[in-house]
C-alpha positions in Angstrom: -0.2 0.0 0.0 3.0 2.4 0.5 3.9 1.8 -3.0 0.1 2.8 -4.3 -0.3 5.9 -1.9 3.2 7.2 -3.0 2.6 6.7 -6.6 -0.7 8.5 -6.3 0.8 11.6 -4.6 3.9 11.6 -7.5 1.1 11.3 -10.1 -1.6 13.6 -8.1 -0.7 17.0 -10.3 -1.4 15.3 -13.8 -4.6 13.2 -12.9 -6.1 16.4 -10.9 -5.2 18.8 -14.1 -8.1 20.9 -15.5 -6.7 19.4 -18.8 -8.4 16.8 -19.9 -5.7 15.8 -22.1 -3.0 16.7 -20.1 -4.9 13.9 -17.8 -4.9 11.4 -20.4 -1.3 12.1 -22.1 0.7 12.3 -18.5 -2.0 10.8 -15.6 -1.6 6.9 -16.6 2.2 7.2 -17.8 3.1 9.4 -14.4 1.4 6.7 -12.1 3.0 4.0 -13.9 6.4 5.4 -14.0 6.1 6.3 -10.0 4.5 2.8 -9.0 7.5 1.1 -10.8 10.1 3.7 -9.3 8.9 3.3 -5.8 8.2 -0.8 -6.2 12.2 -0.5 -6.2 12.5 2.1 -3.1 10.2 0.6 -0.4 12.2 3.4 1.9 11.6 6.2 -0.2 7.8 4.8 -1.0 7.2 4.9 3.1 8.7 8.3 3.5 6.5 9.8 0.6 3.5 7.9 1.5 3.4 8.8 4.9 3.7 12.5 3.7 1.1 12.1 1.9 -1.4 10.0 4.4 -1.0 13.2 6.8 -4.1 14.9 5.7 -5.7 13.2 2.7 -9.1 14.2 1.1 -11.7 12.1 -0.2 -10.7 12.1 -3.8 -7.1 10.9 -2.5 -8.9 7.9 -0.6 -11.1 7.1 -3.6 -8.6 7.7 -6.5 -6.3 5.0 -4.2 -8.9 2.3 -4.1 -11.0 2.6 -7.3 -9.3 -0.4 -9.1 -11.6 -2.5 -6.4 -14.8 -1.5 -8.0 -14.0 -1.0 -11.8 -16.0 -2.9 -13.7 -13.2 -5.1 -15.3 -11.6 -5.9 -12.3 -15.1 -6.9 -11.0 -16.0 -9.2 -13.6 -12.7 -10.9 -13.5 -13.0 -11.1 -9.8 -16.9 -13.0 -10.4 -15.1 -15.2 -12.9 -12.6 -16.0 -9.9 -14.9 -16.3 -7.2 -17.6 -18.7 -9.9 -14.6 -21.0 -10.5 -13.4 -21.7 -7.2 -16.6 -21.2 -5.4 -19.3 -21.8 -7.7 -20.5 -17.8 -7.0 -22.8 -16.5 -9.6 -24.5 -13.3 -9.6 -28.1 -14.4 -10.6 -29.1 -11.0 -12.6 -27.1 -9.3 -15.1 -28.6 -6.4 -13.5 -28.7 -4.6 -10.2 -32.3 -5.9 -8.9 -34.1 -3.1 -6.1 -34.4 -4.6 -3.1 -36.4 -2.0 -0.9 -36.1 0.6 -3.9 -32.1 0.1 -3.0 -29.6 -1.5 -6.0 -28.0 -4.9 -4.8 -26.6 -7.2 -6.5 -27.4 -10.8 -5.3 -25.6 -13.8 -5.7 -25.6 -17.3 -4.9 -23.9 -20.6 -5.3 -27.1 -22.8 -5.9 -30.3 -21.9 -8.0 -32.7 -19.7 -6.7 -36.1 -21.5 -6.6 -39.6 -20.8 -4.6 -38.2 -23.4 -1.7 -37.7 -21.6 1.2 -34.2 -20.2 2.0 -31.4 -18.8 4.4 -30.3 -15.1 3.4 -27.0 -13.7 4.1 -27.0 -9.5 3.9 -23.4 -8.9 3.3 -22.9 -4.7 4.2 -19.6 -3.8 2.6 -16.8 -1.8 3.9 -14.4 1.2 1.8 -14.8 3.6 4.8 -17.8 5.0 3.6 -16.8 6.5 0.8 -15.8 4.1 -2.1 -17.1 0.4 -2.7 -14.8 -2.4 -2.8 -16.3 -5.4 -4.6 -13.6 -6.9 -6.2 -12.0 -7.3 -3.1 -15.2 -9.1 -1.5 -15.5 -11.7 -3.9 -13.6 -14.3 -2.5 -15.1 -14.0 0.8 -18.7 -13.5 -0.4 -17.6 -17.2 -2.5 -16.5 -18.5 1.0 -19.6 -17.9 3.2 -21.9 -18.9 0.1 -20.5 -22.0 -0.8 -20.4 -22.8 3.4 -24.0 -21.9 4.0 -26.1 -22.4 1.1 -27.5 -18.9 1.3 -28.7 -16.3 -1.0 -26.4 -13.7 -0.7 -27.6 -9.7 -1.1 -24.9 -7.5 -1.5 -26.5 -3.5 -0.9 -24.8 -0.9 -3.0 -25.8 1.8 -0.4 -25.4 5.5 -1.4 -21.9 6.7 -0.8 -20.6 10.0 1.7 -19.7 12.9 1.6 -22.5 13.2 -1.5 -24.7 11.2 0.7 -23.8 11.5 4.4 -24.8 10.0 7.2 -27.9 8.6 8.0 -28.4 8.2 4.2 -26.4 5.1 4.0 -28.3 3.3 7.0 -31.4 4.5 6.0 -30.8 2.3 2.7 -29.4 -0.7 4.5 -32.4 -0.4 6.7 -34.8 -0.7 3.6 -33.4 -3.8 2.6 -33.4 -5.6 5.8 -37.2 -4.8 6.0 -38.2 -5.7 2.4 -36.1 -9.1 3.1 -37.4 -9.2 6.3 -41.2 -8.8 5.2 -40.4 -12.3 3.0 -39.7 -14.5 6.2 -41.7 -17.9 6.2 -44.0 -16.4 9.2 -44.2 -13.1 8.5 -46.9 -11.4 6.3 -46.3 -9.9 2.8 -45.9 -6.2 3.5 -49.1 -3.9 2.8 -50.0 -3.9 -0.8 -47.0 -6.4 -1.8 -49.1 -9.6 -2.0 -47.0 -12.5 -2.1 -46.6 -14.6 -5.5 -46.7 -18.0 -5.6 -45.5 -19.6 -8.3 -46.8 -22.9 -9.9 -44.4 -26.2 -8.8 -42.5 -27.9 -11.5 -40.7 -30.9 -10.9 -36.9 -30.3 -12.2 -33.5 -30.7 -11.3 -33.6 -28.7 -7.7 -35.4 -30.5 -5.9 -38.8 -30.3 -7.4 -39.4 -26.7 -6.9 -39.5 -24.0 -9.7 -36.1 -22.4 -11.1 -36.2 -18.6 -10.7 -34.1 -15.4 -12.0 -33.9 -13.1 -9.4 -37.0 -10.8 -9.8 -39.1 -13.7 -9.0 -37.3 -14.7 -6.7 -37.7 -11.2 -5.1 -41.0 -11.4 -5.5 -41.6 -15.1 -4.7 -39.5 -15.5 -2.0 -39.7 -17.7 1.1 -36.8 -17.0 3.3 -36.6 -18.6 6.9 -33.2 -17.1 8.8 -31.6 -14.0 8.1 -28.1 -12.8 9.4 -25.9 -10.2 8.5 -22.2 -9.4 7.7 -20.9 -5.9 7.8 -17.1 -5.0 7.1 -15.3 -2.2 8.3 -17.9 0.6 7.5 -20.3 -2.1 6.7 -19.8 -3.1 10.3 -20.6 -0.2 11.3 -24.0 0.3 9.1 -24.5 -3.4 10.4 -24.5 -3.0 14.1 -26.7 0.5 13.7 -29.1 -1.2 12.1 -30.0 -3.8 15.0 -29.6 -0.7 17.3 -32.4 1.1 14.9 -34.5 -2.1 14.9 -34.1 -2.6 19.1 -35.2 1.2 19.7 -38.1 0.5 17.1 -39.0 -3.2 19.3 -38.8 -1.1 22.3 -41.2 1.6 21.0 -43.5 -1.1 20.5 -43.5 -2.7 23.9 -44.1 0.7 25.4 -47.2 1.4 23.4 -48.7 -2.2 24.0 -48.1 -1.4 27.6 -49.6 1.6 27.3 -52.2 0.4 25.7 -53.0 -2.8 28.3 -53.0 0.3 31.2 -55.7 2.0 29.0 -57.7 -1.3 28.6 -57.2 -1.8 32.6 -58.7 1.5 33.2 -61.4 1.5 31.2 -62.3 -2.3 32.1 -62.9 -0.8 35.8 -65.1 2.3 34.6 -66.6 0.8 30.9 -69.7 -1.4 29.7 -68.9 -4.8 29.0 -69.0 -3.8 25.0 -66.2 -1.0 25.7 -64.1 -3.8 27.3 -64.1 -6.1 24.1 -63.2 -2.4 21.6 -60.1 -1.8 24.0 -59.1 -5.1 24.5 -59.1 -5.6 20.9 -57.2 -2.6 20.1 -54.4 -3.7 22.8 -53.9 -7.0 21.4 -52.4 -5.2 18.3 -51.2 -1.8 19.4 -48.9 -1.5 16.2 -48.5 -4.7 14.2 -45.3 -7.0 14.1 -42.0 -4.7 13.2 -39.0 -6.2 11.6 -37.3 -8.9 13.8 -33.5 -8.6 14.9 -31.6 -10.5 12.5 -30.6 -14.1 13.4 -26.7 -13.8 13.8 -24.5 -10.9 13.4 -21.3 -10.5 11.9 -18.8 -7.1 12.6 -15.3 -7.8 10.8 -13.0 -4.9 12.1 -15.6 -2.7 12.4 -15.4 1.2 12.8 -18.3 1.5 15.6 -16.7 4.6 17.0 -17.0 7.4 14.5 -15.5 10.2 16.3 -11.9 11.4 16.7 -11.6 10.5 20.5 -8.2 8.7 20.8 -7.6 5.1 21.7 -4.7 2.6 22.5 -5.0 0.7 19.4 -5.7 4.1 17.3 -2.5 5.8 18.6 0.3 2.2 18.1 -1.3 1.1 15.1 -2.0 4.6 13.3 0.4 3.4 10.3 -2.0 0.4 9.7 -1.6 -0.5 5.7 -5.0 0.1 4.6 -6.3 2.9 7.2 -3.5 5.0 8.3 -4.4 7.6 10.7 -4.7 9.9 8.4 -7.3 8.0 6.0 -9.5 7.5 8.9 -9.7 11.1 10.3 -10.9 12.0 6.8 -13.4 9.5 6.2 -14.6 9.9 10.0 -15.1 13.5 9.1 -16.9 13.1 5.8 -19.2 10.3 6.9 -21.2 12.9 9.7 -22.3 15.2 7.6 -23.9 18.3 9.3 -27.0 16.2 10.7 -24.5 13.8 12.7 -21.5 16.0 13.0 -22.8 17.6 16.6 -23.4 14.1 17.7 -20.2 12.9 16.2 -18.2 15.2 18.3 -20.1 13.9 21.3 -20.6 10.4 20.7 -23.9 11.2 21.1 -26.3 8.8 18.6 -25.9 5.4 18.9 -26.9 5.0 15.6 -24.3 6.8 14.1 -21.5 5.4 16.0 -22.9 2.1 18.2 -19.9 1.9 20.0 -22.3 4.6 22.2 -25.3 2.7 22.3 -27.1 2.3 25.4 -27.1 -1.1 27.1 -30.9 -1.4 26.8 -30.2 -1.5 23.4 -27.3 -3.9 23.1 -29.3 -6.4 25.3 -31.6 -6.8 22.2 -28.6 -7.8 20.0 -28.4 -11.1 18.1 -25.7 -13.8 18.9 -22.9 -11.6 17.7 -19.8 -12.7 16.2 -16.9 -10.0 15.8 -13.4 -10.3 14.1 -10.8 -8.0 14.5 -6.9 -8.0 13.5 -4.1 -7.7 16.3 -2.6 -4.5 14.2 -6.1 -3.1 13.5 -6.1 0.6 14.9 -10.2 -0.1 15.2 -8.6 -3.2 17.8 -9.8 -1.4 20.7 -13.8 -0.7 19.9 -14.3 -4.5 19.1 -12.6 -5.8 22.0 -14.8 -3.3 24.2 -17.9 -3.8 22.3 -17.8 -7.8 22.7 -17.2 -6.9 26.5 -20.3 -4.9 26.6 -22.3 -7.3 24.8 -21.4 -10.6 26.9 -22.2 -8.1 30.0 -25.6 -7.5 29.0 -26.0 -11.3 28.6 -26.0 -11.4 24.9 -24.6 -15.0 22.8 -21.3 -13.2 21.5 -17.6 -14.3 20.4 -14.5 -12.6 19.9 -11.5 -13.7 17.2 -8.3 -11.6 17.1 -6.1 -12.4 14.3 -2.7 -12.3 15.5 -0.1 -9.7 13.5 -3.3 -8.8 11.1 -3.9 -5.3 9.8 -7.3 -3.6 8.9 -9.2 -4.9 6.0 -7.7 -8.1 6.5 -10.6 -10.4 4.7 -8.9 -9.0 1.1 -6.0 -11.0 2.2 -7.5 -14.4 2.9 -5.4 -15.6 -0.6 -2.3 -15.3 0.6 -2.4 -15.6 4.6 -3.0 -18.4 6.8 -4.3 -16.3 9.9 -6.9 -14.3 7.2 -8.4 -17.6 6.2 -8.8 -19.0 9.8 -9.9 -15.5 10.5 -12.9 -16.3 7.6 -13.1 -19.7 8.5 -14.8 -18.5 12.5 -17.5 -16.3 10.9 -18.1 -19.6 8.6 -18.0 -21.8 11.9 -20.4 -19.1 13.6 -23.0 -18.7 11.1 -23.2 -22.6 10.2 -24.1 -22.8 14.1 -27.7 -24.8 15.1 -29.1 -20.9 16.4 -28.0 -19.3 13.0 -28.2 -21.4 9.5 -27.1 -24.7 10.4 -24.9 -26.7 7.8 -26.8 -26.8 4.6 -28.1 -29.7 2.9 -25.8 -30.9 0.5 -26.4 -29.5 -3.2 
């Protein structure tokens, strides 16, 4: 990463020139030449990268990570994941789930049979998408669990600051939750049940992605959040917990009113009020059946911590980039809360015990050299104190973003395997039947 950051810093004047001709003529060659030079001079690359990382802006960060969302590289990564894991994109076009563009991946044919769903909330420091780097882990999770994987392409900061991304992830989750087998369809969206035709999929009809979304019968839902996606996944559960608490409060108030009416009203009034009390507002979305948080950015404040100080030269998330993106995500609405750490939906690290007590079984994964390590350890400790079934795996000597290293690092592969083991537990998905 030092070579990449140093080369981008050297080529930045040409890449950001106002002249399109100059950008085309000089940008690429300058970048290639700088990359070749710094790859042979690692000490010089480290010095140049350190200077560049002191106060980077969002455009610099995006340019450094842009190749991982380039269509050519994404298609190549999808082809590799298909060969290794049988992972396939089940629709050529992005599907809208809850009105949000999503990619839907699967390792098995989509049918009208009940299925498990894994929502993968990607990282990228709230400002970028790193899809090409995620596909190996998506393939490993999909092959192990047999789940259908929904990959929301949420809006990015700073153009779309908090709470835009969280609201979109919540809409995706609500749309999927409405399709749980024991849940009624959303009002005005009756489920369509296609006719069964015997075929090679165990007697169930094979469906295209759009038809599957209309007819899906979902059994269990798990959410995996990585880095910034870990923040959004934890904040999603906090939002669901707040809604659940509000509904329970309304139910209690209705019961109190019903009791008062029963004490002073006629028999016919009792039946009317009791009926209202029995269904105060309908059932809201349930929490996921399981939650995996991989090196999550739980504390969107500039507050110092031991791991942020000790590991401030992390190769993926050095201190300069961390503070640049933490300043970009909150936006005007969340800026005051970010400074005080007072909004648990912006910084789930500061969630109240009342919200944390409603978390589903949770597995946290962190790197031993990650500047965000302390947040994961502290969050795990609080979940345990609240009686939540939770576990923590710290990969020794791993930096931030190590899911992208599973091809070359045994420690990264072991960390991913802990997520698979968690998802395969009977309380979450269980082991899938043979394909």
